[in-house]
ZAMARGU-4260 file (C-alpha; in steps of 0.2 Angstrom, whole numbers, plus 5000, padded with zeros to 4 digits):
<rodrens>
0) 4855/4999/4918 | 4859/5015/4927 | 4873/5026/4921 | 4879/5041/4930 | 4894/5052/4932
5) 4902/5056/4949 | 4908/5073/4953 | 4926/5065/4951 | 4922/5062/4933 | 4921/5043/4934
10) 4907/5035/4925 | 4898/5021/4934 | 4887/5009/4926 | 4877/4996/4936 | 4861/4986/4934
15) 4858/4990/4953 | 4869/4993/4967 | 4860/4979/4977 | 4861/4967/4963 | 4880/4967/4961
20) 4888/4950/4968 | 4905/4949/4977 | 4908/4967/4979 | 4925/4972/4988 | 4926/4988/4997
25) 4943/4996/4995 | 4947/5010/5007 | 4961/5022/5002 | 4958/5016/4984 | 4966/5031/4976
30) 4982/5029/4985 | 4998/5022/4977 | 4996/5004/4983 | 4977/5005/4983 | 4975/5011/4965
35) 4987/4997/4958 | 4977/4984/4969 | 4961/4990/4961 | 4968/4986/4944 | 4973/4969/4949
40) 4956/4966/4958 | 4946/4972/4942 | 4957/4961/4931 | 4954/4946/4942 | 4935/4948/4940
45) 4930/4956/4956 | 4918/4971/4957 | 4924/4985/4968 | 4917/5000/4978 | 4931/5013/4981
50) 4932/5024/4996 | 4944/5039/4998 | 4945/5056/5006 | 4959/5061/4995 | 4970/5068/5009
55) 4986/5061/5001 | 4979/5055/4984 | 4970/5062/4969 | 4954/5056/4960 | 4963/5056/4944
60) 4972/5040/4949 | 4955/5031/4949 | 4950/5038/4932 | 4966/5030/4926 | 4962/5014/4934
65) 4946/5014/4924 | 4955/5018/4908 | 4968/5004/4911 | 4955/4990/4915 | 4940/4996/4904
70) 4929/4993/4919 | 4919/5004/4930 | 4915/5006/4948 | 4907/5017/4961 | 4917/5029/4971
75) 4913/5037/4987 | 4922/5053/4995 | 4921/5048/5013 | 4930/5053/5028 | 4931/5037/5038
80) 4931/5047/5055 | 4913/5050/5051 | 4903/5034/5055 | 4887/5039/5047 | 4895/5042/5030
85) 4904/5025/5031 | 4888/5016/5036 | 4879/5023/5021 | 4892/5015/5009 | 4889/4998/5017
90) 4870/5001/5017 | 4869/5004/4998 | 4881/4991/4993 | 4881/4972/4995 | 4899/4971/5001
95) 4907/4954/5004 | 4924/4959/5010 | 4936/4974/5013 | 4953/4978/5008 | 4959/4992/5020
100) 4973/5004/5014 | 4966/5020/5021 | 4977/5029/5033 | 4991/5042/5036 | 5007/5035/5031
105) 5022/5046/5034 | 5034/5040/5047 | 5042/5057/5051 | 5026/5066/5051 | 5019/5053/5063
110) 5033/5057/5075 | 5029/5076/5074 | 5010/5073/5075 | 5007/5058/5085 | 4989/5062/5090
115) 4984/5065/5073 | 4990/5048/5067 | 4983/5039/5082 | 4966/5047/5080 | 4965/5045/5061
120) 4972/5028/5059 | 4964/5020/5074 | 4947/5028/5074 | 4944/5026/5055 | 4948/5007/5057
125) 4937/5005/5072 | 4923/5014/5063 | 4926/5003/5048 | 4925/4987/5059 | 4909/4994/5067
130) 4901/4996/5049 | 4907/4978/5045 | 4899/4971/5060 | 4883/4981/5057 | 4881/4974/5040
135) 4888/4957/5042 | 4904/4958/5033 | 4917/4947/5041 | 4932/4947/5029 | 4946/4959/5028
140) 4963/4961/5021 | 4973/4974/5030 | 4987/4985/5024 | 5000/4983/5038 | 5019/4986/5036
145) 5036/4980/5040 | 5038/4995/5052 | 5029/4984/5065 | 5045/4974/5067 | 5055/4990/5072
150) 5074/4992/5069 | 5079/4974/5072 | 5096/4968/5067 | 5091/4950/5064 | 5086/4946/5046
155) 5077/4940/5037 | 5061/4946/5046 | 5049/4932/5050 | 5030/4934/5055 | 5034/4925/5072
160) 5046/4938/5078 | 5041/4949/5092 | 5035/4966/5085 | 5043/4982/5091 | 5038/4998/5081
165) 5048/5013/5084 | 5037/5027/5078 | 5018/5031/5080 | 5015/5026/5062 | 5022/5008/5065
170) 5013/5008/5082 | 4996/5012/5073 | 4999/4997/5061 | 5003/4985/5076 | 4988/4991/5086
175) 4976/4988/5071 | 4983/4971/5069 | 4979/4968/5087 | 4961/4975/5085 | 4958/4963/5070
180) 4966/4948/5080 | 4954/4952/5095 | 4939/4953/5083 | 4944/4936/5076 | 4944/4929/5094
185) 4927/4936/5097 | 4919/4930/5081 | 4923/4913/5075 | 4917/4918/5057 | 4929/4933/5056
190) 4944/4932/5045 | 4959/4944/5043 | 4974/4944/5032 | 4987/4956/5039 | 4999/4960/5025
195) 5016/4967/5031 | 5025/4973/5016 | 5042/4980/5014 | 5047/4994/5002 | 5034/4996/4988
200) 5041/5003/4972 | 5038/5003/4953 | 5022/5007/4943 | 5010/4999/4932 | 5018/4995/4915
205) 5007/5007/4906 | 5015/5022/4915 | 4997/5028/4918 | 4997/5026/4937 | 5012/5026/4949
210) 5018/5034/4965 | 5014/5053/4967 | 5020/5058/4984 | 5015/5075/4991 | 5029/5087/4994
215) 5047/5080/4996 | 5047/5061/4994 | 5050/5051/5010 | 5056/5036/5001 | 5071/5032/4991
220) 5065/5027/4974 | 5052/5041/4971 | 5066/5053/4977 | 5078/5046/4964 | 5065/5047/4951
225) 5062/5065/4954 | 5081/5069/4953 | 5081/5060/4937 | 5067/5070/4930 | 5074/5086/4936
230) 5063/5090/4950 | 5076/5088/4964 | 5095/5093/4963 | 5103/5078/4971 | 5100/5063/4982
235) 5106/5062/5000 | 5111/5045/5005 | 5107/5043/5024 | 5123/5034/5030 | 5138/5027/5020
240) 5146/5018/5035 | 5135/5003/5038 | 5142/4985/5039 | 5136/4981/5021 | 5146/4978/5005
245) 5145/4996/5000 | 5142/5005/5016 | 5124/5010/5013 | 5108/5002/5020 | 5100/4987/5012
250) 5081/4985/5010 | 5069/4973/5002 | 5061/4982/4987 | 5045/4975/4980 | 5036/4979/4964
255) 5019/4987/4967 | 5011/4975/4955 | 5018/4960/4964 | 5011/4968/4980 | 4994/4971/4972
260) 4994/4953/4967 | 4998/4948/4985 | 4982/4957/4990 | 4972/4947/4977 | 4979/4931/4983
265) 4976/4936/5002 | 4958/4940/4998 | 4955/4923/4990 | 4963/4915/5005 | 4953/4925/5018
270) 4936/4922/5010 | 4939/4904/5014 | 4947/4905/5031 | 4944/4912/5048 | 4956/4919/5061
275) 4969/4932/5059 | 4986/4928/5050 | 5001/4940/5047 | 5010/4938/5030 | 5026/4946/5024
280) 5025/4952/5007 | 5043/4955/5001 | 5056/4948/4989 | 5066/4939/5002 | 5082/4948/4997
285) 5089/4966/4999 | 5097/4979/4988 | 5108/4993/4995 | 5104/5012/4992 | 5118/5013/4979
290) 5113/4997/4970 | 5096/5005/4968 | 5104/5021/4962 | 5114/5012/4949 | 5100/5002/4943
295) 5089/5017/4941 | 5103/5026/4931 | 5104/5010/4920 | 5085/5010/4917 | 5083/5029/4914
300) 5100/5033/4906 | 5101/5048/4918 | 5115/5051/4930 | 5109/5052/4948 | 5120/5065/4958
305) 5121/5060/4976 | 5131/5064/4992 | 5133/5054/5008 | 5124/5061/5023 | 5123/5056/5041
310) 5113/5041/5047 | 5095/5043/5052 | 5090/5038/5070 | 5082/5021/5070 | 5088/5015/5053
315) 5095/4997/5053 | 5109/4992/5042 | 5098/4978/5034 | 5080/4974/5033 | 5072/4961/5022
320) 5058/4948/5023 | 5056/4930/5024 | 5042/4928/5012 | 5040/4909/5014 | 5024/4909/5024
325) 5015/4919/5010 | 5022/4907/4997 | 5016/4892/5007 | 4999/4898/5012 | 4994/4911/4999
330) 5003/4904/4984 | 5011/4920/4981 | 5028/4926/4977 | 5036/4941/4970 | 5042/4939/4952
335) 5048/4956/4946 | 5067/4961/4948 | 5075/4978/4953 | 5078/4982/4935 | 5059/4980/4932
340) 5055/4991/4947 | 5066/5005/4941 | 5061/5004/4922 | 5042/5005/4927 | 5046/5019/4939
345) 5055/5029/4926 | 5041/5025/4913 | 5028/5033/4925 | 5039/5047/4931 | 5046/5052/4914
350) 5028/5053/4907 | 5021/5061/4922 | 5034/5073/4929 | 5022/5081/4940 | 5012/5065/4945
355) 4994/5067/4943 | 4995/5086/4943 | 4982/5097/4952
</rodrens>
């Protein structure tokens, strides 16, 4: 048995990298959804190889994954724009399938820096697919997004609806979906699950891992959590005059551990299927901004000050999933409530007011 410690402080114990069976490569493993999915994969009995360049994540997240699961894994600090470094990961590991989270993810930033987003998200994925082809890996679960649907007024959103992303981030997700569909046409053994998820929130029940956004949070729940813990003064609600019961926008919030379970179910499916299929991962029901605020107040016991600001361009009044395809084909459905999401977020944020720290 070989034991060594990476420069990130994660101890790795393996008989031999080449002797490990059923290894799953997880790109962007240290990110919010990636780290929670690593927990679910390890608990489900998979071995993993983690890849991240820590652009918007921290190695500490993966140390805590090891702590939670009591299991070890190899970690590679790799910029996926570098084909040689990515090939080296495949060369030393008997990888059987990939779960691909890595990518830049801020919608507003993508509008301001479109070339950066197109280069990073598309080139890194193309490099990944080249490495997969070179090493005979033909199964992938892709972290897509409900942003591929754009600002559609018709709800619930179904996988057979036309996609119409309205920002560069969403465009990169749609373009990667098409790349994977084309690969599945070109290679009859290739299988891809394209997971379009809605609004991930919550944290692992331990409170040891959770969402740690850089700078000002772009999403509602982490912002509310930072207001509750005293890092932000108040919440701005973007629009209070929508045609909804309380005038605020309605979104489909899904617990990150339900989402992680969806990736494990999608992996099991894709290992036995070919072609490329899109699946919505959502609860199938929406909650308004103010419903989320009040649920968080109840979970935390802290009053959340807020004011109503103007609408943001492109925001729809309602957006929520039709998750029946994932239920029917993957055998997956969300189980956790909005109260669970808020309670677990508060457990994480109150114990880690500065996230993972520096």
